[in-house]
C-alpha positions as CSV (number, residue, x, y, z in Angstrom):
1,M,-2.8,50.2,-71.1
2,L,-3.4,53.0,-68.3
3,D,-0.8,55.2,-66.7
4,I,-1.5,55.2,-62.7
5,S,1.7,57.0,-62.4
6,A,0.0,60.0,-63.9
7,D,-1.3,63.4,-62.3
8,I,-4.6,62.4,-60.6
9,V,-6.6,64.8,-63.2
10,N,-5.2,63.2,-66.5
11,L,-6.0,59.7,-64.7
12,T,-9.2,61.1,-64.2
13,A,-9.5,61.8,-68.1
14,A,-8.3,58.5,-68.9
15,L,-11.0,56.6,-67.2
16,V,-13.6,59.3,-68.6
17,D,-12.5,58.4,-72.3
18,I,-12.8,54.6,-71.7
19,P,-16.6,53.7,-72.1
20,S,-17.6,51.3,-69.2
21,E,-21.5,51.4,-69.1
22,S,-23.4,49.1,-66.9
23,R,-22.6,46.0,-68.3
24,Q,-19.8,46.7,-70.2
25,E,-16.6,47.1,-68.6
26,Q,-14.4,44.5,-69.5
27,R,-12.3,47.1,-71.3
28,I,-12.1,49.4,-68.2
29,A,-11.3,45.9,-65.9
30,D,-9.3,44.8,-68.5
31,A,-6.8,48.3,-67.6
32,V,-7.8,48.6,-64.6
33,E,-6.1,44.8,-63.7
34,S,-3.5,45.0,-65.8
35,A,-2.1,48.5,-64.0
36,L,-2.7,47.0,-61.3
37,R,-0.6,43.6,-61.9
38,Q,2.5,46.2,-62.5
39,L,2.7,46.6,-59.0
40,D,4.7,44.4,-57.2
41,H,3.2,45.1,-53.2
42,V,0.1,43.9,-54.1
43,Q,-1.9,40.6,-55.0
44,V,-4.5,40.9,-57.5
45,T,-7.7,38.7,-58.0
46,R,-10.1,39.7,-61.4
47,F,-13.7,38.3,-60.1
48,E,-15.2,38.8,-63.5
49,N,-15.2,42.2,-63.9
50,S,-14.3,43.9,-60.5
51,V,-10.9,43.5,-59.1
52,V,-9.4,43.4,-56.1
53,A,-5.4,44.6,-54.6
54,R,-5.0,43.4,-51.5
55,T,-1.2,44.4,-49.6
56,E,0.0,41.8,-47.1
57,L,2.5,43.3,-45.2
58,G,0.7,41.8,-41.5
59,R,-0.4,45.4,-40.3
60,D,-2.8,45.5,-37.4
61,E,-5.6,47.0,-39.0
62,R,-7.1,46.3,-42.5
63,V,-9.0,49.3,-44.2
64,V,-11.2,48.7,-48.2
65,I,-11.1,51.5,-50.3
66,A,-13.8,50.8,-52.8
67,G,-15.3,52.3,-56.1
68,H,-17.4,51.4,-58.8
69,L,-16.2,51.0,-62.6
70,D,-19.7,51.7,-64.7
71,T,-21.2,55.1,-65.4
72,V,-24.7,55.3,-66.3
73,P,-25.9,55.7,-70.2
74,A,-23.9,58.9,-72.0
75,A,-25.4,61.4,-73.2
76,D,-23.3,63.6,-75.3
77,N,-20.8,63.9,-72.8
78,L,-17.4,62.0,-74.3
79,P,-14.7,62.2,-74.3
80,H,-13.9,64.6,-71.3
81,R,-13.1,68.3,-71.9
82,I,-11.5,70.5,-69.0
83,D,-13.1,73.9,-68.6
84,G,-11.0,76.4,-66.1
85,D,-10.4,74.2,-62.9
86,R,-13.5,71.6,-64.2
87,L,-13.0,68.3,-65.3
88,Y,-16.6,67.9,-67.8
89,G,-17.0,64.0,-69.0
90,L,-19.3,61.0,-68.2
91,G,-19.0,59.6,-65.1
92,S,-16.5,62.1,-63.8
93,N,-17.7,62.8,-60.6
94,D,-19.9,59.7,-60.4
95,M,-17.5,58.5,-59.7
96,K,-14.0,57.6,-62.0
97,G,-12.7,60.6,-59.5
98,G,-12.5,58.5,-56.9
99,V,-11.5,55.4,-58.7
100,A,-8.5,57.1,-60.2
101,V,-7.9,58.8,-56.5
102,G,-7.6,54.8,-55.4
103,L,-5.5,54.0,-57.8
104,R,-3.3,56.9,-57.2
105,C,-3.2,55.5,-53.9
106,A,-2.2,51.7,-55.1
107,H,0.6,53.1,-57.0
108,E,2.4,56.1,-54.5
109,I,2.1,53.8,-51.4
110,R,4.6,50.6,-51.3
111,E,3.8,50.3,-46.7
112,P,0.8,51.9,-46.0
113,R,0.5,51.7,-42.1
114,R,-2.6,50.1,-42.4
115,D,-3.1,46.9,-44.7
116,V,-5.2,48.2,-48.2
117,T,-7.8,46.4,-49.9
118,Y,-8.3,48.0,-53.2
119,V,-11.7,47.9,-54.5
120,F,-13.0,48.5,-58.9
121,Y,-15.9,46.5,-59.0
122,E,-18.6,46.7,-61.8
123,C,-22.7,47.6,-62.9
124,E,-22.8,49.6,-59.3
125,E,-25.5,52.1,-61.3
126,I,-28.3,49.4,-62.7
127,D,-30.1,46.5,-60.2
128,D,-28.3,45.1,-57.0
129,E,-28.9,42.1,-58.7
130,A,-25.8,42.3,-60.5
131,N,-23.7,45.0,-58.6
132,G,-20.0,44.0,-58.3
133,L,-20.0,44.6,-54.7
134,R,-22.9,42.3,-53.7
135,R,-21.7,39.5,-56.0
136,L,-18.2,39.5,-54.5
137,V,-19.2,40.0,-50.8
138,E,-21.2,36.6,-52.1
139,A,-18.5,34.8,-53.8
140,H,-15.1,36.0,-51.6
141,P,-16.3,37.1,-48.0
142,D,-13.0,36.7,-47.1
143,L,-11.4,39.6,-49.5
144,L,-13.0,42.4,-48.4
145,S,-12.8,41.6,-44.8
146,A,-11.3,44.6,-42.5
147,D,-11.6,46.7,-39.7
148,F,-13.0,50.2,-41.6
149,A,-14.1,51.3,-45.1
150,V,-14.1,54.5,-47.6
151,L,-16.4,54.8,-50.5
152,M,-15.1,56.8,-52.5
153,E,-18.7,58.2,-53.4
154,P,-18.3,62.0,-54.5
155,S,-19.5,63.8,-50.7
156,D,-17.9,67.5,-51.7
157,A,-14.1,66.0,-50.7
158,G,-16.1,65.9,-47.0
159,V,-16.6,62.7,-44.9
160,E,-20.6,61.5,-45.1
161,A,-21.1,57.9,-42.7
162,G,-23.1,56.2,-43.2
163,C,-26.0,55.3,-45.3
164,Q,-29.5,55.3,-44.2
165,G,-31.6,52.4,-44.9
166,T,-34.2,52.3,-47.4
167,L,-38.1,50.9,-47.9
168,R,-40.3,50.8,-50.4
169,A,-44.4,49.5,-49.6
170,H,-47.0,48.7,-51.6
171,I,-50.5,50.2,-50.0
172,R,-53.9,48.8,-51.2
173,T,-57.5,50.0,-51.1
174,S,-60.1,48.1,-52.1
175,G,-63.9,48.8,-53.2
176,E,-66.3,48.3,-55.7
177,R,-66.9,48.9,-59.3
178,A,-69.9,51.1,-60.4
179,H,-70.5,53.3,-63.3
180,S,-69.2,57.0,-62.3
181,A,-73.0,58.2,-63.7
182,R,-74.5,55.7,-60.7
183,S,-71.4,56.6,-58.1
184,W,-73.2,55.6,-54.7
185,L,-74.0,52.2,-56.4
186,G,-69.7,51.3,-55.6
187,R,-67.3,52.6,-53.8
188,N,-64.0,54.5,-54.6
189,A,-61.1,52.9,-54.3
190,I,-58.7,56.0,-54.9
191,H,-61.3,58.0,-52.3
192,A,-60.5,55.1,-49.3
193,A,-56.5,56.0,-50.3
194,G,-57.0,59.6,-48.7
195,D,-56.4,58.4,-45.1
196,I,-53.5,57.3,-46.4
197,L,-52.2,60.4,-47.6
198,H,-53.6,61.8,-44.3
199,R,-51.3,59.7,-41.9
200,L,-48.4,60.8,-44.2
201,E,-48.9,64.5,-43.8
202,Q,-49.4,63.9,-40.4
203,Y,-45.8,62.2,-39.8
204,A,-43.2,63.0,-37.9
205,P,-39.6,62.2,-38.5
206,R,-37.7,60.3,-36.3
207,T,-34.0,61.8,-35.6
208,P,-31.9,59.8,-34.1
209,T,-28.4,61.2,-33.6
210,I,-25.7,57.9,-33.9
211,D,-22.0,58.9,-33.2
212,G,-23.4,62.5,-32.8
213,L,-24.2,62.5,-36.0
214,T,-28.3,63.5,-36.3
215,Y,-29.8,61.7,-38.8
216,R,-33.2,62.8,-40.0
217,E,-35.7,59.9,-41.2
218,G,-38.5,60.6,-44.0
219,M,-41.1,58.8,-45.1
220,N,-43.2,59.6,-48.3
221,A,-45.4,58.7,-50.7
222,V,-43.7,58.6,-54.7
223,G,-46.6,56.7,-56.8
224,I,-50.2,56.4,-56.9
225,E,-51.5,54.0,-58.9
226,G,-55.6,53.3,-59.9
227,G,-58.6,53.3,-62.0
228,V,-59.8,51.6,-64.9
229,A,-61.5,54.1,-67.5
230,T,-63.2,57.6,-66.9
231,N,-66.3,56.5,-66.5
232,V,-66.0,54.1,-63.8
233,I,-65.7,53.9,-60.1
234,P,-62.0,51.9,-59.5
235,D,-62.2,48.7,-57.0
236,A,-58.9,48.6,-56.1
237,C,-55.6,51.6,-55.3
238,V,-51.9,50.8,-54.9
239,V,-49.8,54.1,-52.9
240,T,-46.1,52.9,-53.2
241,V,-44.2,54.8,-50.0
242,N,-40.6,55.0,-49.1
243,Y,-39.1,55.2,-46.2
244,R,-35.9,56.7,-45.6
245,Y,-35.0,55.0,-42.1
246,A,-32.3,55.9,-40.3
247,P,-29.2,53.3,-39.9
248,D,-30.1,52.0,-36.1
249,R,-32.7,50.1,-37.1
250,S,-32.7,46.8,-38.7
251,P,-34.5,45.9,-41.8
252,E,-37.4,44.1,-39.2
253,E,-37.8,47.0,-37.3
254,A,-38.5,49.4,-39.7
255,E,-40.6,46.9,-41.7
256,A,-42.3,46.5,-39.0
257,Y,-43.0,50.0,-37.8
258,M,-44.0,50.7,-41.4
259,R,-47.1,47.8,-40.9
260,E,-48.0,49.8,-37.6
261,F,-48.1,52.7,-39.5
262,F,-50.1,51.7,-42.3
263,D,-52.7,49.7,-39.5
264,G,-55.3,48.2,-41.0
265,Y,-54.1,48.0,-45.0
266,P,-53.2,45.5,-46.8
267,L,-49.3,46.7,-47.4
268,E,-46.7,45.0,-49.0
269,I,-42.8,45.0,-48.7
270,V,-41.4,45.0,-52.0
271,D,-37.3,46.1,-51.7
272,N,-36.0,46.3,-48.0
273,A,-31.8,47.6,-48.0
274,Q,-30.4,47.9,-44.9
275,G,-28.6,51.2,-44.3
276,A,-24.9,51.3,-42.0
277,L,-23.8,53.2,-38.8
278,P,-21.1,55.4,-39.4
279,G,-18.9,53.3,-37.4
280,L,-16.4,56.7,-36.3
281,S,-15.4,55.7,-33.2
282,H,-13.0,53.2,-35.0
283,P,-9.6,54.5,-33.9
284,A,-9.1,53.9,-38.5
285,A,-12.2,55.9,-38.7
286,Q,-10.4,58.3,-36.0
287,A,-7.2,58.5,-37.8
288,F,-9.5,59.4,-41.2
289,L,-11.3,62.0,-40.2
290,E,-8.1,63.6,-38.4
291,A,-6.0,63.1,-42.3
292,T,-9.4,64.9,-44.0
293,G,-10.1,67.2,-41.8
294,S,-13.7,66.5,-42.1
295,V,-16.0,67.5,-40.3
296,P,-18.1,64.5,-41.3
297,R,-21.8,64.5,-42.0
298,P,-24.7,61.7,-42.0
299,K,-25.5,60.0,-45.5
300,F,-28.8,61.3,-46.9
301,G,-29.3,58.3,-49.0
302,W,-28.4,54.5,-49.4
303,T,-24.8,53.7,-51.0
304,D,-22.4,50.3,-50.9
305,V,-21.4,51.2,-47.0
306,S,-24.6,49.4,-46.5
307,R,-22.9,45.9,-47.9
308,F,-19.4,46.6,-45.7
309,S,-21.1,47.5,-42.8
310,A,-23.6,44.3,-42.9
311,L,-20.1,42.3,-43.2
312,G,-19.7,44.4,-39.6
313,V,-16.9,46.5,-41.4
314,P,-17.5,50.3,-40.5
315,A,-17.0,52.4,-43.3
316,V,-17.8,56.1,-44.5
317,N,-18.5,58.0,-48.4
318,F,-15.5,60.1,-48.7
319,G,-14.5,61.2,-52.5
320,P,-14.4,64.4,-55.0
321,G,-17.5,65.3,-56.8
322,D,-20.7,67.3,-55.8
323,P,-23.2,64.6,-55.1
324,A,-26.2,66.2,-57.0
325,L,-24.2,66.4,-60.0
326,A,-24.8,62.7,-60.7
327,H,-25.8,61.0,-63.7
328,T,-26.2,65.2,-65.6
329,R,-25.7,65.6,-69.1
330,G,-22.8,68.5,-67.6
331,E,-21.3,66.3,-65.0
332,Y,-18.0,67.9,-63.4
333,V,-15.6,67.0,-61.1
334,P,-14.0,69.6,-59.5
335,I,-10.2,69.4,-60.2
336,E,-9.3,71.0,-56.4
337,H,-11.3,68.1,-55.4
338,L,-9.0,65.4,-56.7
339,H,-5.9,66.8,-55.3
340,R,-7.4,67.2,-52.4
341,C,-8.5,63.7,-51.9
342,E,-6.1,62.2,-53.0
343,Q,-3.1,63.8,-50.9
344,Q,-5.8,63.6,-48.1
345,M,-6.1,59.8,-48.6
346,L,-1.8,59.3,-49.4
347,E,-1.6,61.1,-46.0
348,W,-3.9,58.8,-43.8
349,L,-2.1,55.7,-45.5
350,R,1.7,56.7,-45.5
């Protein structure tokens, strides 16, 4: 049993101590579902190993509070331990501290000023096809209908608004094989990639300002593959490029820009995930900023707020913990962050 009436620190510790590596979330989902079904002011829906709880008070606005239940594989960091003002353990930072805040809100706020949908989902840390939030969107989009969403990702207990889009492409060069002792008889495909790398060196990032936040784009080579043997001139080379684009660009616009930038080269898009606009002008977002006292920052990176944006729901990242500690062996969440995020979320909902 999971006691969501417990102190936020004890609740976080209890969640950490339930192993929930991706694809192994049944036990923690069972515990969360059982705890939420004890509350008579929410309607609970279970879909696979994701749990949704909704208030139905007929308020003028509805908000979503969401967090994933899974973790990366353990690294000798279970069970939890408390050392001074830090709670250590697998998932403490990413993101069982945030999940604990959401569960505490569900327990404490019987009549929120806005209707609330609490979403606790599986498989965020692995391939996109398995992502529990994606599967919920596809199977039950009505459950996620809202005016505003808060994803409880670690964000140093501050608001990181929206997120960047991310595109990955393979750019190919070709040549002609020859013996390396007679290289003039062939054409070196790896050498031909030099122009691709030169273009990347000359790249000037876009820095658009959206809702008062300045996003900085980035385009970088993140891999290069080529070569047949140490005595053979290679006839093929592939440069993998990652483009992080601002949320005012659509995936189609980002792809068009990449193709223009690398004009003259065969280019294959292997991944392209849309970003999310910050939506800070929405009244619920403004109230959230006021309640948390946060000066919003742009989110550099991609998160599941993008899925809400695709549904027309503006969303922010807000949760306890330093995102730089995610997936590390020494992962921890500051206890002060837990208390502060809980208090600010309760104030926003009351």
